[in-house]
C-alpha positions in Angstrom: -28.7 -36.4 26.8 -30.3 -36.3 23.4 -29.9 -39.4 21.2 -29.3 -38.5 17.5 -29.6 -41.6 15.2 -27.6 -41.4 12.0 -28.6 -42.3 8.5 -25.9 -42.3 5.9 -27.0 -42.2 2.2 -25.5 -43.7 -0.9 -27.6 -44.0 -4.1 -30.7 -43.1 -2.0 -30.1 -46.1 0.3 -29.3 -46.3 4.0 -25.7 -47.5 4.4 -22.8 -47.5 6.8 -19.1 -47.3 6.0 -16.2 -48.4 8.2 -13.8 -45.6 8.9 -15.1 -43.6 6.0 -14.0 -46.2 3.5 -16.5 -46.4 0.5 -15.2 -49.9 -0.2 -16.3 -51.0 3.2 -20.0 -50.3 2.7 -23.0 -52.2 4.1 -26.5 -51.5 2.8 -29.0 -51.7 5.7 -32.2 -50.5 4.1 -33.1 -49.3 0.6 -35.8 -46.9 2.0 -34.3 -44.3 4.4 -37.8 -42.9 5.1 -38.7 -46.3 6.7 -35.7 -46.1 9.0 -36.5 -42.5 9.9 -40.1 -43.4 10.8 -38.8 -46.2 13.1 -36.7 -43.6 14.9 -39.7 -41.2 15.2 -42.0 -44.0 16.3 -39.5 -44.9 19.1 -39.8 -41.3 20.5 -36.6 -39.9 19.1 -36.8 -36.4 17.6 -33.5 -35.7 16.0 -31.8 -37.2 12.9 -28.2 -36.9 11.6 -28.5 -37.4 7.8 -25.3 -37.7 5.8 -25.1 -37.5 2.0 -22.1 -39.7 1.3 -22.5 -39.3 -2.5 -22.5 -35.5 -1.9 -19.4 -35.7 0.3 -17.6 -37.6 -2.5 -18.8 -35.3 -5.3 -18.3 -32.0 -3.5 -21.9 -31.0 -3.9 -25.3 -32.0 -2.4 -26.7 -35.0 -4.2 -29.3 -36.8 -2.0 -31.5 -33.8 -1.1 -34.6 -35.7 -2.3 -34.1 -38.2 0.6 -33.9 -35.2 3.0 -37.1 -33.7 1.5 -39.0 -37.0 1.8 -38.0 -37.5 5.5 -38.7 -33.8 6.4 -42.1 -33.9 4.8 -43.2 -37.3 6.3 -41.8 -37.0 9.8 -41.4 -34.4 12.5 -37.7 -35.1 13.1 -35.4 -32.2 13.5 -32.8 -33.0 10.8 -29.2 -31.9 10.4 -27.9 -32.6 7.0 -24.3 -32.8 5.8 -22.1 -34.1 3.0 -21.0 -32.0 0.0 -22.1 -28.6 1.3 -19.6 -26.3 -0.5 -21.6 -23.4 -1.8 -24.4 -21.1 -0.7 -26.5 -22.9 -3.3 -26.0 -26.1 -1.4 -27.0 -24.4 1.8 -30.2 -23.1 0.3 -31.0 -26.5 -1.2 -30.9 -28.3 2.1 -32.7 -25.6 4.0 -35.4 -25.5 1.3 -35.6 -29.3 1.5 -36.4 -29.2 5.2 -33.1 -29.4 7.1 -33.1 -27.5 10.4 -29.3 -27.4 10.4 -26.5 -27.7 7.9 -23.6 -29.9 9.0 -20.3 -28.4 8.1 -16.9 -30.2 8.4 -14.0 -29.8 6.0 -15.2 -26.4 4.7 -14.8 -24.9 8.2 -11.2 -25.9 8.0 -10.4 -25.2 4.4 -12.5 -22.1 3.7 -13.1 -20.4 7.0 -14.1 -17.1 5.4 -17.0 -18.7 3.5 -18.3 -20.5 6.6 -18.1 -17.3 8.7 -20.0 -15.4 6.0 -22.8 -18.1 6.2 -22.9 -17.9 10.0 -23.4 -14.2 9.7 -26.1 -14.6 7.0 -28.1 -17.5 8.4 -27.3 -17.5 12.1 -25.0 -19.7 14.1 -28.0 -21.8 15.2 -28.5 -23.0 11.6 -25.1 -24.9 11.6 -23.8 -28.0 13.3 -20.1 -28.0 13.2 -18.4 -31.4 12.7 -14.8 -32.0 13.9 -13.1 -35.1 12.7 -10.1 -35.8 14.9 -7.0 -38.0 14.7 -4.6 -37.8 17.7 -6.3 -34.5 18.7 -5.6 -33.0 15.3 -8.3 -32.1 12.8 -8.8 -34.4 9.9 -10.4 -33.4 6.6 -11.3 -34.7 3.1 -13.0 -37.9 4.3 -10.2 -38.4 6.9 -7.6 -38.8 4.2 -5.7 -35.7 5.3 -4.7 -34.8 8.9 -4.0 -31.1 9.6 -1.8 -29.5 12.2 -4.8 -27.8 13.8 -5.5 -29.1 17.3 -9.1 -29.7 18.2 -9.2 -27.2 21.0 -7.9 -24.3 18.9 -10.5 -25.3 16.2 -13.4 -25.3 18.7 -12.3 -22.1 20.4 -12.2 -20.2 17.1 -15.8 -21.2 16.2 -17.2 -20.8 19.7 -16.1 -17.2 19.4 -18.0 -16.9 16.1 -21.2 -18.0 17.9 -21.3 -21.8 17.1 -22.7 -23.7 20.1 -23.3 -27.2 18.8 -20.3 -29.3 17.8 -20.0 -33.0 17.2 -16.6 -34.7 17.3 -15.7 -38.0 15.7 -12.4 -39.8 16.5 -11.7 -41.3 13.1 -9.8 -44.2 14.7 -13.1 -45.3 16.4 -15.8 -44.6 13.8 -17.7 -47.7 12.5 -15.5 -50.1 14.6 -17.9 -50.6 17.5 -15.0 -50.3 19.9 -16.4 -47.7 22.2 -16.2 -43.9 22.1 -13.2 -41.6 22.9 -14.2 -40.9 26.5 -11.0 -39.1 27.5 -11.0 -36.9 24.5 -14.6 -35.9 25.1 -13.9 -35.3 28.8 -11.0 -32.9 27.8 -13.2 -31.0 25.4 -16.1 -30.6 27.8 -13.8 -29.5 30.6 -12.3 -26.8 28.3 -15.7 -25.7 26.9 -18.4 -26.3 29.6 -21.0 -24.1 27.8 -20.7 -25.9 24.5 -23.5 -28.3 23.4 -21.1 -31.1 22.8 -22.2 -34.1 20.7 -20.3 -37.4 20.9 -19.9 -39.3 17.6 -18.2 -42.5 16.6 -17.5 -45.8 18.3 -20.7 -46.2 20.3 -21.3 -50.0 20.6 -23.7 -50.4 23.5 -26.2 -48.8 25.8 -23.4 -48.7 28.5 -21.3 -46.5 26.1 -24.2 -44.0 25.9 -24.7 -44.0 29.7 -21.0 -43.2 30.1 -21.3 -40.4 27.6 -24.2 -39.0 29.5 -22.3 -39.2 32.8 -19.3 -37.2 31.5 -21.6 -34.4 30.4 -22.2 -34.9 26.6 -25.3 -32.9 25.5 -26.1 -35.5 22.8 -24.7 -38.6 21.1 -24.9 -39.7 17.5 -25.5 -43.4 17.1 -25.4 -45.3 13.8 -23.8 -48.7 13.2 -24.6 -50.1 16.7 -28.3 -49.7 15.8 -28.0 -51.3 12.4 -25.9 -54.1 13.7 -28.4 -54.9 16.4 -26.1 -54.0 19.3 -28.6 -51.4 20.5 -32.4 -51.7 20.3 -34.1 -48.6 19.1 -36.6 -49.0 21.9 -33.8 -48.7 24.5 -32.7 -45.4 23.1 -35.9 -43.7 24.1 -35.0 -44.4 27.8 -31.9 -42.4 27.5 -33.3 -39.6 25.2 -34.4 -36.5 27.0 
């Protein structure tokens, strides 16, 4: 299983939110590049970089942070937050992202996303599915749709998407453990999918369990910053 550490950015700083609430913000480091280098030095090779300012504004804002990390590390970076237009897509690819992370747009503007898949290739996109009671949530989790997670995944697997990460919004940032049963159900229905667990990871034992149920990768954020998981321990699980 691949370990993908997460860096969330507000005002150019490394932060974490609890359940997507901008009022529940903790600043962990004012220099995201320093954090990225720690991950690289520990032997990790992926990075999940989230532009929270961009997500709020509806357009990419912190592309300079992406550019800095891409130029000064060899990490394979997926970048998300505020990607609404083709200009945004081009900005992040030009700034060094290997993949664009797409979430709400895939729900609200399917035609645009499918056009991007055709133009850039499905391998250039990491699809994010935020879930509440097995239904897709959008707009920073403020809105729950009537689209079930399995229908959503099936639609985009048919379009060529092969990497999807799923966040149970009731778990994210709470360090209460991941949604194991939900992930088991998804993996059982889509055995060829490169499924990435996200949200709720609080310990190494959580990561071991995610590996055992067949997750291709796991995104880890708050547990690292809160000292629940040592970066050096992540290398042992990363392969």
